[in-house]
C-alpha positions in Angstrom: 55.4 41.5 -14.0 54.2 43.1 -10.4 53.6 41.7 -7.9 50.3 40.9 -6.4 48.2 43.8 -4.1 49.2 43.9 -0.4 48.3 45.6 2.6 48.6 45.8 5.8 46.3 45.7 9.3 46.3 49.6 9.5 43.2 50.9 10.4 41.4 48.0 10.9 40.0 47.5 14.2 40.0 44.1 16.1 38.1 43.0 18.6 36.7 39.2 19.5 33.4 37.9 18.5 31.5 34.7 19.3 28.7 33.1 17.7 27.3 29.7 17.7 29.8 28.8 20.7 32.6 29.5 18.8 34.8 32.7 19.4 37.1 34.1 16.9 38.8 38.0 15.9 37.6 39.8 13.5 38.5 42.5 11.4 37.0 45.3 9.9 37.1 48.2 7.9 35.0 50.6 5.5 31.7 51.9 5.4 29.0 50.8 2.9 27.2 47.6 2.4 28.4 44.5 4.4 31.1 41.7 2.6 32.6 39.0 4.8 35.9 38.4 3.6 36.8 34.9 4.9 41.0 34.6 4.8 42.4 31.4 2.7 45.4 29.6 3.8 47.5 30.2 6.2 45.4 33.4 7.1 44.9 37.1 6.8 48.1 37.5 4.8 49.1 40.7 3.2 47.6 39.3 0.1 44.2 38.7 1.7 44.3 42.8 2.8 45.3 43.9 -0.2 41.5 42.2 -1.1 40.0 43.6 1.8 41.6 46.4 1.7 40.1 47.0 -2.0 36.6 46.5 -1.1 36.9 49.4 1.0 38.2 51.4 -1.2 35.4 50.2 -3.3 32.6 51.3 -1.0 31.8 48.2 1.3 32.3 47.4 5.3 34.4 44.3 5.2 34.8 42.5 8.1 37.5 39.9 7.8 37.6 37.0 10.7 40.1 35.2 11.6 39.7 31.6 12.3 43.4 30.7 11.7 47.1 32.0 11.0 48.8 35.2 12.7 46.6 38.0 11.1 49.0 40.2 8.9 52.2 37.5 8.7 53.3 37.0 5.1 52.6 33.7 3.7 56.0 31.1 3.7 55.4 27.3 2.9 56.1 26.2 7.1 54.2 28.6 7.8 51.2 27.5 5.5 51.7 23.7 6.2 51.8 23.8 9.9 48.4 26.0 9.7 47.3 23.6 7.4 48.1 20.5 10.1 46.0 22.5 12.9 43.1 23.0 11.1 42.9 19.4 9.6 42.4 18.0 12.7 40.2 20.6 13.7 36.0 19.4 14.4 35.4 22.9 13.5 36.8 22.7 9.8 36.1 18.5 9.1 38.8 19.1 6.3 38.1 15.3 4.7 34.6 15.0 5.5 32.2 14.5 2.2 28.8 15.9 3.0 29.6 17.8 6.2 27.8 20.3 8.1 31.0 22.2 9.5 30.8 23.7 13.3 32.9 27.0 11.4 29.9 28.1 8.9 27.5 28.4 12.0 30.1 30.6 12.9 30.2 32.6 10.0 26.3 32.6 9.8 26.4 34.5 12.9 29.4 37.0 11.8 27.5 37.7 8.6 24.1 38.0 10.3 25.9 40.4 12.9 27.5 43.1 9.7 23.9 42.7 7.8 22.0 44.3 11.0 24.0 47.3 11.1 25.2 47.9 7.6 23.0 49.7 4.8 21.3 47.5 2.2 19.2 44.6 2.4 22.1 41.9 2.9 25.6 41.4 2.9 28.0 39.2 0.4 30.2 37.0 1.7 33.6 36.1 -0.2 35.2 32.4 0.3 38.9 31.5 -0.8 40.8 28.1 -1.3 40.4 26.2 2.4 37.1 28.6 2.9 35.8 28.6 -0.6 32.7 26.1 0.1 32.4 28.1 3.6 30.7 31.0 1.9 28.4 28.8 -0.1 27.2 27.4 3.5 26.8 30.9 5.0 24.6 31.8 2.2 21.8 29.8 4.4 21.8 32.7 6.3 18.5 34.8 5.1 20.8 37.7 5.1 23.0 37.0 2.6 22.7 38.0 -1.2 25.5 37.5 -2.9 28.5 34.3 -2.4 31.6 34.2 -3.8 33.4 30.7 -3.7 37.2 31.3 -5.0 39.0 27.9 -6.1 36.7 25.9 -2.8 39.5 23.1 -2.3 37.2 21.7 0.6 36.9 18.5 0.9 40.8 18.0 -0.1 40.0 16.3 -3.6 41.2 13.1 -2.9 38.7 10.3 -4.7 35.8 11.2 -6.8 32.8 11.3 -4.1 35.4 14.6 -2.8 36.0 16.3 -6.3 32.5 16.2 -6.2 31.7 17.8 -3.2 30.6 21.4 -3.0 31.8 21.8 0.5 28.7 21.9 2.7 26.2 19.3 3.7 23.4 18.3 1.5 21.2 19.7 4.1 22.4 23.0 3.6 22.8 22.7 -0.4 19.1 21.9 -0.1 18.8 26.1 1.5 21.2 27.4 -1.2 19.5 25.5 -4.0 15.7 26.7 -2.9 17.1 30.3 -1.8 18.5 30.7 -5.4 15.5 29.4 -7.2 13.3 32.1 -5.3 15.4 35.0 -6.1 16.9 35.5 -2.9 20.6 34.5 -3.7 23.3 34.2 -6.5 27.1 33.1 -6.3 30.3 32.8 -8.2 32.9 30.3 -8.5 36.2 31.1 -9.7 39.2 28.4 -10.4 42.3 28.5 -12.4 41.4 26.0 -15.4 44.2 23.3 -14.2 44.1 23.5 -10.3 43.8 20.0 -9.0 43.3 20.9 -5.5 39.9 23.0 -6.9 38.3 20.5 -9.7 36.1 21.2 -12.0 34.0 18.4 -10.9 32.9 20.5 -7.8 31.4 23.3 -9.9 29.7 20.9 -12.1 27.7 20.0 -8.9 26.8 23.7 -7.8 25.4 24.4 -11.6 23.6 21.5 -11.3 21.9 22.8 -8.5 22.2 26.7 -8.6 21.3 26.7 -12.4 21.6 29.8 -13.5 22.4 32.0 -10.2 25.8 30.1 -10.2 28.1 31.7 -12.5 31.6 30.5 -13.5 34.7 32.3 -13.7 37.7 30.0 -15.0 40.9 31.1 -15.9 42.7 29.8 -18.9 45.8 28.3 -16.6 47.1 25.6 -19.6 50.7 25.4 -21.2 50.7 28.8 -23.2 48.1 31.0 -21.6 47.7 34.3 -22.4 47.8 35.3 -19.1 50.8 33.6 -18.2 49.8 31.9 -15.5 51.7 28.6 -14.3 50.0 25.5 -14.1 49.8 25.8 -10.2 48.2 29.3 -10.3 45.7 28.6 -7.4 44.6 32.1 -5.8 42.6 33.7 -8.1 41.4 36.8 -6.4 44.7 37.2 -4.8 48.1 36.5 -5.1 47.8 35.8 -8.9 46.0 39.3 -9.3 48.1 41.9 -10.9 47.6 46.0 -11.4 47.8 45.4 -15.2 45.5 46.5 -17.8 43.1 43.0 -19.0 44.9 41.5 -16.7 42.8 38.2 -16.1 42.7 38.0 -12.2 42.3 41.6 -12.0 38.9 41.6 -14.4 38.2 38.7 -12.3 38.4 40.9 -8.8 36.4 43.9 -10.7 33.6 41.3 -12.1 33.5 39.8 -8.1 33.6 43.7 -6.8 30.6 44.6 -9.3 28.5 41.5 -8.4 28.7 42.4 -5.1 27.2 46.1 -5.9 24.7 44.3 -8.4 23.4 42.4 -5.7 24.1 44.6 -2.5 23.5 48.1 -3.8 
C-alpha cells in the first residue's frame, strides 16, 4: 500500500509570533477561512505538512505553530524520544498533570484570535493531534474558535484511571467549552483508533458526557483483522495512517474533518 501523504516547507511563510508571554515560529500558507493546525510529536514532520498542504488546497488559510521539534524534519524513533523528553519536563505543556491549565493553550488562543481577525468568515478552526490533541479543545475557550478537532488526544499520558478520563484541559476550560457548545457556538470532532491505548476511549466518554451532540466521535477499527488493514498500534488518524486509496478509512476521516471545517467556517 502507498505511503502517507507528505509535503515540504516550500511556499510556507515563517515568522515568529508572540502571545501570552511565549514566542514560537509559525508557518502560514493559503487563503480563505482560517485553521490553526497544531503539530503532533515530534513536530512539523513531512506528514504534518502533507495534512497542512491538503487543507490549503481545500481552500483554507492554515497556520502551523512550531512549539517543539525541528520544522520539516522527518520522524524517527530517536528524534521523537528526544523531543518528548524535552517537552515532558516543560511547564508550558504539563504532560502528566490532571485538571491542568496549560500555558501553551493561552499562546495558541492568541494565534487563533490573530488568525480570525484577518481571515474571512466569523471564526476559525483548530486541529490538535496526539500530544496536542486536547489542546484544540483548550483553545476553543477562545470565542473566535468555531470548530475544534481533537485527533488521538494523548495528554495527560494515560497512566492510571484519572488520567485516562482527563480530556487534556482544566475543569474551568472544559466548563467554558461545554457552555459554548450548549449555546451552539462551538462543535468538535474527536478521532481515535479503537485499540489505541495512548488515546483511551474513556477520554472521549468524558467529552461526550460534557459536550453531548456537539461532540462527534470518529473511531476507526484497528482490532485484529480489521478491514482497513491497520496495525493494533495505529495512532495518527489524520497523518501517517492516511492513504490516497478510495474508501480508505483514514482518508474518509480526513475528508470528514475538511467537510466539518467547511460547515462551521463557511
